[in-house]
DSSP file (Angstrom, degrees, kcal/mol; ACC not computed):
  #  RESIDUE AA STRUCTURE BP1 BP2  ACC     N-H-->O    O-->H-N    N-H-->O    O-->H-N    TCO  KAPPA ALPHA  PHI   PSI    X-CA   Y-CA   Z-CA
    1    1 A M     >        0   0    0      0, 0.0     4,-2.3     0, 0.0     5,-0.2   0.000 360.0 360.0 360.0 -39.3  -67.9   28.7  220.2
    2    2 A T  H  >  +     0   0    0      1,-0.2     4,-2.4     2,-0.2     5,-0.2   0.902 360.0  50.5 -61.7 -40.7  -70.7   31.2  220.6
    3    3 A R  H  > S+     0   0    0      1,-0.2     4,-2.5     2,-0.2    -1,-0.2   0.895 109.5  50.1 -65.3 -38.8  -70.6   31.0  224.4
    4    4 A S  H  > S+     0   0    0      2,-0.2     4,-2.5     1,-0.2    -1,-0.2   0.890 110.6  49.6 -68.3 -36.7  -66.8   31.5  224.4
    5    5 A I  H  X S+     0   0    0     -4,-2.3     4,-2.5     2,-0.2    -2,-0.2   0.924 112.9  46.9 -65.6 -42.9  -67.2   34.6  222.2
    6    6 A L  H  X S+     0   0    0     -4,-2.4     4,-2.6     2,-0.2    -2,-0.2   0.888 111.7  51.5 -64.8 -38.2  -69.9   36.0  224.5
    7    7 A A  H  X S+     0   0    0     -4,-2.5     4,-2.6     2,-0.2    -2,-0.2   0.921 111.2  46.7 -65.4 -43.2  -67.8   35.2  227.6
    8    8 A V  H  X S+     0   0    0     -4,-2.5     4,-2.6     2,-0.2     5,-0.2   0.918 113.2  49.8 -64.4 -42.1  -64.8   37.0  226.2
    9    9 A G  H  X S+     0   0    0     -4,-2.5     4,-1.8     2,-0.2    -2,-0.2   0.913 112.3  47.1 -62.2 -42.6  -66.9   39.9  225.2
   10   10 A A  H  X S+     0   0    0     -4,-2.6     4,-2.5     2,-0.2     5,-0.2   0.909 112.0  50.6 -65.4 -41.2  -68.5   40.1  228.6
   11   11 A A  H  X S+     0   0    0     -4,-2.6     4,-2.2     1,-0.2    -2,-0.2   0.911 111.6  47.4 -63.9 -41.5  -65.1   39.8  230.3
   12   12 A L  H  < S+     0   0    0     -4,-2.6    -1,-0.2     1,-0.2    -2,-0.2   0.830 113.9  48.6 -68.4 -30.2  -63.7   42.6  228.1
   13   13 A T  H  < S+     0   0    0     -4,-1.8     4,-0.4    -5,-0.2    -2,-0.2   0.879 117.4  39.5 -75.2 -37.7  -66.7   44.7  228.9
   14   14 A I  H  X S+     0   0    0     -4,-2.5     4,-2.1     1,-0.2     3,-0.5   0.757  97.3  80.0 -84.7 -25.5  -66.6   44.2  232.6
   15   15 A A  H  X S+     0   0    0     -4,-2.2     4,-2.5     1,-0.2     5,-0.2   0.888  91.1  49.5 -54.6 -47.6  -62.8   44.4  233.0
   16   16 A P  H  > S+     0   0    0      0, 0.0     4,-2.2     0, 0.0    -1,-0.2   0.877 110.7  51.5 -62.3 -33.7  -62.6   48.2  233.0
   17   17 A F  H  > S+     0   0    0     -3,-0.5     4,-2.1    -4,-0.4    -2,-0.2   0.900 110.0  49.4 -66.1 -39.4  -65.3   48.4  235.6
   18   18 A A  H  X S+     0   0    0     -4,-2.1     4,-2.2     2,-0.2     5,-0.2   0.902 111.1  49.0 -66.3 -40.6  -63.5   46.0  237.8
   19   19 A V  H  X S+     0   0    0     -4,-2.5     4,-2.0    -5,-0.2    -1,-0.2   0.908 111.0  50.8 -64.1 -40.3  -60.3   47.9  237.5
   20   20 A A  H  < S+     0   0    0     -4,-2.2    -2,-0.2    -5,-0.2     5,-0.2   0.875 111.4  47.9 -65.7 -37.2  -62.1   51.1  238.3
   21   21 A A  H  < S+     0   0    0     -4,-2.1    -1,-0.2     1,-0.2    -2,-0.2   0.882 116.9  40.8 -72.2 -37.6  -63.6   49.6  241.4
   22   22 A S  H  < S+     0   0    0     -4,-2.2     2,-0.3    -5,-0.1    -2,-0.2   0.748 112.8  59.7 -83.3 -23.4  -60.4   48.1  242.7
   23   23 A D  S  < S-     0   0    0     -4,-2.0     2,-0.5    -5,-0.2     3,-0.0  -0.789  93.2-106.4-107.4 146.6  -58.2   51.1  241.9
   24   24 A G    >   -     0   0    0     -2,-0.3     3,-0.8     1,-0.1    -3,-0.1  -0.602  45.5-113.5 -69.0 122.4  -58.6   54.7  243.1
   25   25 A H  T 3  S+     0   0    0     -2,-0.5    -1,-0.1     1,-0.2     7,-0.0  -0.326  99.2  26.3 -61.3 133.6  -60.0   56.6  240.2
   26   26 A G  T 3  S+     0   0    0      6,-0.2    -1,-0.2     3,-0.0    -2,-0.1   0.775  70.8 145.6  86.7  27.5  -57.5   59.2  238.9
   27   27 A S    <   -     0   0    0     -3,-0.8    -2,-0.1     1,-0.1    -3,-0.0   0.685  60.0-126.1 -72.9 -16.8  -54.3   57.4  240.1
   28   28 A G        +     0   0    0      1,-0.2    -1,-0.1     2,-0.0    -3,-0.1   0.605  57.0 147.9  85.0  10.7  -52.5   58.7  237.0
   29   29 A G    >   -     0   0    0      1,-0.1     3,-1.4     2,-0.1    -1,-0.2  -0.151  65.8 -98.0 -72.9 173.5  -51.3   55.2  235.9
   30   30 A P  T 3  S+     0   0    0      0, 0.0     3,-0.3     0, 0.0    -1,-0.1   0.712 123.2  47.7 -67.6 -19.0  -50.8   54.3  232.2
   31   31 A F  T >  S+     0   0    0      1,-0.2     3,-1.5     2,-0.1     4,-0.4   0.010  71.1 119.0-110.2  27.8  -54.2   52.6  232.1
   32   32 A E  G X   +     0   0    0     -3,-1.4     3,-1.7     1,-0.3     4,-0.3   0.832  66.8  66.6 -62.0 -32.0  -56.2   55.4  233.7
   33   33 A W  G >  S+     0   0    0     -3,-0.3     3,-0.9     1,-0.3    -1,-0.3   0.749  90.2  66.1 -62.7 -22.6  -58.3   55.8  230.6
   34   34 A L  G <  S+     0   0    0     -3,-1.5    -1,-0.3     1,-0.2   -14,-0.2   0.747  99.0  52.0 -69.3 -21.8  -59.7   52.3  231.3
   35   35 A T  G <  S+     0   0    0     -3,-1.7    -1,-0.2    -4,-0.4    -2,-0.2   0.447  80.7 111.9 -95.4   0.0  -61.4   53.6  234.4
   36   36 A H    <>  -     0   0    0     -3,-0.9     4,-2.1    -4,-0.3     3,-0.2  -0.602  65.6-140.3 -76.1 129.3  -63.2   56.6  232.7
   37   37 A P  H  > S+     0   0    0      0, 0.0     4,-2.6     0, 0.0     5,-0.2   0.863 100.2  53.4 -60.5 -38.2  -66.9   56.0  232.7
   38   38 A A  H  > S+     0   0    0      1,-0.2     4,-2.5     2,-0.2     5,-0.2   0.899 109.4  49.3 -65.0 -38.8  -67.4   57.4  229.2
   39   39 A T  H  > S+     0   0    0     -3,-0.2     4,-2.6     2,-0.2    -1,-0.2   0.918 111.7  48.9 -64.2 -43.2  -64.8   55.0  227.8
   40   40 A N  H  X S+     0   0    0     -4,-2.1     4,-2.5     2,-0.2    -2,-0.2   0.917 113.2  46.0 -64.0 -43.6  -66.5   52.1  229.6
   41   41 A V  H  X S+     0   0    0     -4,-2.6     4,-2.5     2,-0.2    -1,-0.2   0.918 113.7  48.8 -66.9 -42.6  -69.9   53.0  228.3
   42   42 A A  H  X S+     0   0    0     -4,-2.5     4,-2.3    -5,-0.2    -2,-0.2   0.902 112.9  48.1 -64.1 -40.5  -68.6   53.5  224.7
   43   43 A F  H  X S+     0   0    0     -4,-2.6     4,-2.7     2,-0.2     5,-0.2   0.923 112.1  48.6 -65.9 -43.6  -66.7   50.2  224.8
   44   44 A A  H  X S+     0   0    0     -4,-2.5     4,-2.6     1,-0.2    -2,-0.2   0.905 112.0  49.7 -62.7 -40.7  -69.8   48.4  226.1
   45   45 A A  H  X S+     0   0    0     -4,-2.5     4,-2.7     2,-0.2    -1,-0.2   0.898 111.1  49.6 -65.3 -39.9  -72.0   50.0  223.4
   46   46 A M  H  X S+     0   0    0     -4,-2.3     4,-2.8     2,-0.2    -2,-0.2   0.936 111.9  47.2 -64.9 -45.5  -69.5   49.0  220.7
   47   47 A V  H  X S+     0   0    0     -4,-2.7     4,-2.3     1,-0.2    -2,-0.2   0.920 113.8  48.6 -61.3 -43.6  -69.3   45.4  221.9
   48   48 A L  H  X S+     0   0    0     -4,-2.6     4,-2.4    -5,-0.2    -2,-0.2   0.916 111.7  49.4 -62.9 -43.2  -73.1   45.2  222.1
   49   49 A F  H  X S+     0   0    0     -4,-2.7     4,-2.8     1,-0.2     5,-0.2   0.936 111.5  48.6 -60.8 -47.5  -73.4   46.7  218.6
   50   50 A L  H  X S+     0   0    0     -4,-2.8     4,-2.5     1,-0.2    -1,-0.2   0.874 110.9  51.2 -62.9 -37.0  -70.9   44.2  217.2
   51   51 A L  H  X S+     0   0    0     -4,-2.3     4,-2.8    -5,-0.2    -1,-0.2   0.912 111.2  47.8 -64.8 -42.3  -72.7   41.3  218.9
   52   52 A I  H  X S+     0   0    0     -4,-2.4     4,-2.3     2,-0.2    -2,-0.2   0.933 113.1  47.6 -64.7 -45.4  -76.0   42.5  217.4
   53   53 A V  H  <>S+     0   0    0     -4,-2.8     5,-3.0     1,-0.2     6,-0.5   0.917 114.4  47.4 -61.2 -42.9  -74.5   42.9  214.0
   54   54 A W  H ><5S+     0   0    0     -4,-2.5     3,-1.0    -5,-0.2    -2,-0.2   0.920 112.2  49.3 -63.6 -44.3  -72.9   39.4  214.3
   55   55 A R  H 3<5S+     0   0    0     -4,-2.8    -1,-0.2     1,-0.3    -2,-0.2   0.851 110.5  50.0 -66.4 -34.9  -76.1   37.8  215.5
   56   56 A L  T 3<5S-     0   0    0     -4,-2.3    -1,-0.3    -5,-0.2    -2,-0.2   0.491 118.9-110.1 -83.1  -2.6  -78.2   39.3  212.7
   57   57 A G  T <>5S+     0   0    0     -3,-1.0     4,-2.0    -4,-0.4    -3,-0.2   0.727  71.8 140.9  84.6  21.6  -75.7   38.1  210.1
   58   58 A G  H  ><S+     0   0    0     -5,-3.0     4,-2.5     1,-0.2    -4,-0.2   0.875  70.8  51.9 -64.9 -38.5  -74.3   41.5  209.2
   59   59 A F  H  > S+     0   0    0     -6,-0.5     4,-2.8     2,-0.2     5,-0.2   0.889 108.9  50.8 -67.7 -37.8  -70.7   40.3  208.9
   60   60 A K  H  > S+     0   0    0      2,-0.2     4,-2.5     1,-0.2    -1,-0.2   0.906 111.1  49.3 -63.9 -40.5  -71.8   37.4  206.5
   61   61 A A  H  X S+     0   0    0     -4,-2.0     4,-2.4     2,-0.2    -2,-0.2   0.927 112.8  46.4 -64.6 -44.5  -73.7   39.9  204.4
   62   62 A I  H  X S+     0   0    0     -4,-2.5     4,-2.3     1,-0.2    -2,-0.2   0.933 115.0  46.1 -64.0 -45.7  -70.7   42.3  204.2
   63   63 A L  H  X S+     0   0    0     -4,-2.8     4,-2.5     1,-0.2    -1,-0.2   0.858 111.0  53.8 -66.4 -34.1  -68.3   39.4  203.4
   64   64 A G  H  X S+     0   0    0     -4,-2.5     4,-2.5    -5,-0.2    -1,-0.2   0.917 109.1  47.8 -64.6 -42.8  -70.7   38.1  200.8
   65   65 A V  H  X S+     0   0    0     -4,-2.4     4,-2.4     2,-0.2    -2,-0.2   0.915 113.0  48.6 -63.5 -42.4  -70.8   41.4  199.1
   66   66 A L  H  X S+     0   0    0     -4,-2.3     4,-2.4     2,-0.2    -2,-0.2   0.892 111.3  49.9 -65.3 -39.1  -67.0   41.7  199.2
   67   67 A D  H  X S+     0   0    0     -4,-2.5     4,-2.4     2,-0.2    -2,-0.2   0.912 111.1  49.3 -64.9 -41.8  -66.7   38.1  197.8
   68   68 A N  H  X S+     0   0    0     -4,-2.5     4,-2.4     2,-0.2    -2,-0.2   0.910 111.5  49.1 -62.6 -41.8  -69.2   38.9  195.0
   69   69 A R  H  X S+     0   0    0     -4,-2.4     4,-2.6     2,-0.2    -2,-0.2   0.912 110.6  50.3 -64.1 -42.3  -67.2   42.1  194.2
   70   70 A A  H  X S+     0   0    0     -4,-2.4     4,-2.5     1,-0.2    -2,-0.2   0.903 110.9  49.4 -63.0 -40.4  -64.0   40.2  194.1
   71   71 A A  H  X S+     0   0    0     -4,-2.4     4,-2.4     2,-0.2    -2,-0.2   0.897 111.0  50.2 -65.2 -39.5  -65.5   37.6  191.8
   72   72 A T  H  X S+     0   0    0     -4,-2.4     4,-2.4     2,-0.2    -2,-0.2   0.927 111.8  47.1 -63.5 -44.9  -66.8   40.3  189.5
   73   73 A I  H  X S+     0   0    0     -4,-2.6     4,-2.5     1,-0.2    -2,-0.2   0.904 111.5  51.2 -63.9 -41.5  -63.4   42.0  189.4
   74   74 A E  H  X S+     0   0    0     -4,-2.5     4,-2.4     2,-0.2    -1,-0.2   0.906 110.3  49.2 -63.0 -41.1  -61.7   38.7  188.7
   75   75 A A  H  X S+     0   0    0     -4,-2.4     4,-2.5     2,-0.2    -2,-0.2   0.908 111.2  49.7 -63.9 -41.2  -64.1   38.0  185.8
   76   76 A Q  H  X S+     0   0    0     -4,-2.4     4,-2.6     2,-0.2    -2,-0.2   0.896 110.6  50.0 -64.7 -39.7  -63.4   41.4  184.4
   77   77 A L  H  X S+     0   0    0     -4,-2.5     4,-2.3     2,-0.2    -2,-0.2   0.907 111.3  48.6 -64.9 -41.1  -59.7   40.9  184.6
   78   78 A N  H  X S+     0   0    0     -4,-2.4     4,-2.4     2,-0.2    -2,-0.2   0.906 111.9  49.3 -64.5 -40.7  -60.0   37.5  182.9
   79   79 A E  H  X S+     0   0    0     -4,-2.5     4,-2.6     2,-0.2    -2,-0.2   0.913 111.0  49.6 -63.9 -42.3  -62.2   39.1  180.2
   80   80 A A  H  X S+     0   0    0     -4,-2.6     4,-2.4     2,-0.2    -2,-0.2   0.888 110.2  51.3 -63.7 -38.4  -59.6   41.9  179.7
   81   81 A K  H  X S+     0   0    0     -4,-2.3     4,-2.4     2,-0.2    -2,-0.2   0.928 110.9  47.8 -63.8 -44.3  -56.8   39.3  179.5
   82   82 A D  H  X S+     0   0    0     -4,-2.4     4,-2.4     1,-0.2    -2,-0.2   0.913 112.6  48.9 -62.6 -42.6  -58.8   37.4  176.8
   83   83 A L  H  X S+     0   0    0     -4,-2.6     4,-2.6     2,-0.2    -1,-0.2   0.885 110.4  51.4 -64.1 -38.3  -59.4   40.6  174.9
   84   84 A R  H  X S+     0   0    0     -4,-2.4     4,-2.6     2,-0.2    -2,-0.2   0.918 110.2  48.4 -65.1 -42.9  -55.8   41.6  175.1
   85   85 A E  H  X S+     0   0    0     -4,-2.4     4,-2.2     2,-0.2    -2,-0.2   0.910 112.4  48.9 -63.4 -41.1  -54.7   38.2  173.7
   86   86 A A  H  X S+     0   0    0     -4,-2.4     4,-2.5     2,-0.2    -2,-0.2   0.906 111.6  49.6 -64.1 -41.0  -57.3   38.5  170.9
   87   87 A A  H  X S+     0   0    0     -4,-2.6     4,-2.6     2,-0.2    -2,-0.2   0.902 110.0  50.8 -64.8 -40.3  -56.0   42.0  170.1
   88   88 A A  H  X S+     0   0    0     -4,-2.6     4,-2.4     2,-0.2    -1,-0.2   0.902 111.2  48.7 -63.7 -39.9  -52.4   40.8  170.1
   89   89 A K  H  X S+     0   0    0     -4,-2.2     4,-2.4     2,-0.2    -2,-0.2   0.921 111.8  48.6 -65.5 -42.9  -53.4   38.0  167.7
   90   90 A M  H  X S+     0   0    0     -4,-2.5     4,-2.6     2,-0.2    -2,-0.2   0.896 111.0  51.0 -63.5 -39.8  -55.2   40.5  165.4
   91   91 A L  H  X S+     0   0    0     -4,-2.6     4,-2.7     2,-0.2     5,-0.2   0.921 109.9  49.1 -63.2 -44.2  -52.2   42.8  165.5
   92   92 A A  H  X S+     0   0    0     -4,-2.4     4,-2.4     1,-0.2    -2,-0.2   0.914 112.2  49.0 -62.0 -41.9  -49.9   40.0  164.5
   93   93 A D  H  X S+     0   0    0     -4,-2.4     4,-2.6     2,-0.2    -2,-0.2   0.914 111.6  49.1 -62.7 -42.6  -52.2   39.0  161.7
   94   94 A A  H  X S+     0   0    0     -4,-2.6     4,-2.5     2,-0.2    -2,-0.2   0.905 111.7  48.4 -64.7 -41.4  -52.4   42.6  160.5
   95   95 A E  H  X S+     0   0    0     -4,-2.7     4,-2.5     2,-0.2    -1,-0.2   0.904 112.1  49.5 -65.0 -40.4  -48.6   42.9  160.5
   96   96 A R  H  X S+     0   0    0     -4,-2.4     4,-2.3    -5,-0.2    -2,-0.2   0.912 112.3  47.9 -63.6 -42.0  -48.3   39.7  158.6
   97   97 A S  H  X S+     0   0    0     -4,-2.6     4,-2.7     2,-0.2    -2,-0.2   0.893 110.6  52.2 -64.1 -39.5  -50.8   40.9  156.1
   98   98 A Q  H  X S+     0   0    0     -4,-2.5     4,-2.6     2,-0.2    -2,-0.2   0.919 110.0  48.0 -63.0 -44.3  -49.0   44.2  155.8
   99   99 A K  H  X S+     0   0    0     -4,-2.5     4,-2.4     2,-0.2    -2,-0.2   0.911 112.9  48.6 -63.1 -41.4  -45.7   42.4  155.1
  100  100 A Q  H  X S+     0   0    0     -4,-2.3     4,-2.7     2,-0.2    -2,-0.2   0.908 111.3  49.7 -64.8 -41.0  -47.4   40.2  152.5
  101  101 A A  H  X S+     0   0    0     -4,-2.7     4,-2.7     2,-0.2    -2,-0.2   0.901 110.8  50.2 -64.3 -40.4  -49.0   43.3  150.9
  102  102 A D  H  X S+     0   0    0     -4,-2.6     4,-2.5     2,-0.2    -2,-0.2   0.917 112.0  47.6 -62.3 -43.3  -45.6   45.0  150.8
  103  103 A A  H  X S+     0   0    0     -4,-2.4     4,-2.4     2,-0.2    -2,-0.2   0.915 112.7  48.7 -64.7 -42.2  -44.0   42.0  149.2
  104  104 A D  H  X S+     0   0    0     -4,-2.7     4,-2.5     2,-0.2    -2,-0.2   0.915 111.0  50.5 -63.0 -42.2  -46.8   41.7  146.7
  105  105 A A  H  X S+     0   0    0     -4,-2.7     4,-2.6     2,-0.2    -2,-0.2   0.914 110.5  49.5 -62.9 -42.4  -46.4   45.4  145.9
  106  106 A K  H  X S+     0   0    0     -4,-2.5     4,-2.7     1,-0.2    -1,-0.2   0.917 111.7  48.5 -62.8 -42.5  -42.7   45.1  145.4
  107  107 A S  H  X S+     0   0    0     -4,-2.4     4,-2.6     2,-0.2    -1,-0.2   0.891 111.4  50.3 -66.8 -36.6  -43.2   42.1  143.1
  108  108 A I  H  X S+     0   0    0     -4,-2.5     4,-2.7     2,-0.2    -2,-0.2   0.927 112.0  47.4 -64.4 -44.3  -45.8   44.0  141.1
  109  109 A V  H  X S+     0   0    0     -4,-2.6     4,-2.6     2,-0.2    -2,-0.2   0.923 113.1  48.5 -62.6 -44.3  -43.5   47.0  140.7
  110  110 A E  H  X S+     0   0    0     -4,-2.7     4,-2.4     1,-0.2    -2,-0.2   0.922 112.8  47.8 -61.6 -43.5  -40.6   44.7  139.7
  111  111 A Q  H  X S+     0   0    0     -4,-2.6     4,-2.8     1,-0.2    -2,-0.2   0.896 111.0  51.3 -64.4 -39.2  -42.9   43.0  137.2
  112  112 A A  H  X S+     0   0    0     -4,-2.7     4,-2.8     2,-0.2    -2,-0.2   0.904 109.5  50.2 -64.4 -40.4  -44.1   46.3  135.9
  113  113 A K  H  X S+     0   0    0     -4,-2.6     4,-2.5     2,-0.2    -2,-0.2   0.916 112.3  47.3 -62.4 -43.0  -40.5   47.5  135.4
  114  114 A K  H  X S+     0   0    0     -4,-2.4     4,-2.6     2,-0.2    -2,-0.2   0.923 113.4  48.0 -63.6 -43.5  -39.7   44.3  133.5
  115  115 A D  H  X S+     0   0    0     -4,-2.8     4,-2.5     2,-0.2    -2,-0.2   0.911 112.3  49.2 -63.3 -41.6  -42.8   44.7  131.4
  116  116 A A  H  X S+     0   0    0     -4,-2.8     4,-2.3     2,-0.2    -2,-0.2   0.902 111.9  48.7 -64.1 -41.0  -41.9   48.3  130.7
  117  117 A K  H  X S+     0   0    0     -4,-2.5     4,-2.3     1,-0.2    -1,-0.2   0.907 112.0  48.9 -64.8 -41.3  -38.4   47.3  129.8
  118  118 A A  H  X S+     0   0    0     -4,-2.6     4,-2.3     1,-0.2    -2,-0.2   0.889 110.6  50.8 -66.7 -38.1  -39.7   44.6  127.5
  119  119 A M  H  X S+     0   0    0     -4,-2.5     4,-2.5     2,-0.2    -2,-0.2   0.879 109.8  50.7 -65.7 -38.7  -42.1   47.0  125.8
  120  120 A R  H  X S+     0   0    0     -4,-2.3     4,-1.6     2,-0.2    -2,-0.2   0.914 110.8  48.6 -64.7 -41.3  -39.3   49.5  125.2
  121  121 A E  H  < S+     0   0    0     -4,-2.3    -2,-0.2     1,-0.2    -1,-0.2   0.908 112.9  47.4 -64.8 -40.2  -37.2   46.8  123.7
  122  122 A D  H  < S+     0   0    0     -4,-2.3    -2,-0.2     1,-0.2    -1,-0.2   0.880 109.2  54.9 -67.4 -36.6  -40.1   45.8  121.5
  123  123 A A  H  <        0   0    0     -4,-2.5    -1,-0.2     1,-0.3    -2,-0.2   0.807 360.0 360.0 -68.7 -28.1  -40.8   49.4  120.5
  124  124 A R     <        0   0    0     -4,-1.6    -1,-0.3    -5,-0.1    -2,-0.2   0.464 360.0 360.0 -74.5 360.0  -37.2   49.8  119.3
């Protein structure tokens, strides 16, 4: 596979030079930019740079960093989901406690009214 990648890279690097040699430079065709020496040198330098980065494992390092970042983000999202579920449960518990406290308060008030009424009756 490495040889085929190198062969394709070499073919892509040499192709513009071959076109420039076979074609009269400055013909005005749609691919005239392929025959420009600065373009050819820049393309060859880019291919060489990418080959060096690939050979030194730069792409693996970059992809590893991106994978680690994705795993970190996924962990943070899972943690946020768990916290949200815990908060929702706590809110439901608090609302249930509030309803129970309201019911208890109403029963206390009702009992106090009954006691007050009974005390008035006893006082008469």
